[in-house]
C-alpha positions in Angstrom: 98.2 66.9 34.9 94.6 67.2 35.3 92.6 66.7 38.5 91.4 63.2 37.8 95.4 61.9 37.4 96.1 63.3 40.6 93.0 62.0 42.6 92.9 58.3 41.5 90.2 56.3 43.3 91.0 53.1 42.1 94.5 51.6 41.5 93.7 48.0 40.5 95.0 46.9 37.2 92.6 47.2 34.4 93.5 44.0 32.6 92.2 42.0 35.5 88.9 43.8 35.2 88.9 43.5 31.4 89.5 39.7 31.7 87.0 39.3 34.3 84.3 40.9 31.9 85.5 39.0 29.0 84.9 35.7 30.8 81.6 36.5 32.0 80.4 37.4 28.5 82.1 34.6 27.1 80.4 32.2 29.7 77.1 33.9 29.1 77.2 33.3 25.5 78.7 29.8 25.7 75.8 28.8 28.0 73.2 30.0 25.5 75.0 28.0 22.9 75.0 24.8 25.0 71.3 25.2 25.9 70.4 25.8 22.2 72.5 22.6 21.1 70.8 20.6 23.7 67.2 21.8 22.7 68.0 20.9 19.0 69.5 17.5 20.1 66.7 16.6 22.2 64.0 18.1 19.9 65.1 15.8 17.0 
């Protein structure tokens, strides 16, 4: 066992962190898509 496995700094579940990261990135791109759709709709 190496030194990093013995001395763990964070014991939180990685699935929660990856889920939050996915939702943040999905929310960002969904917002960009909605803004672009509104610009196209009101621009025509």
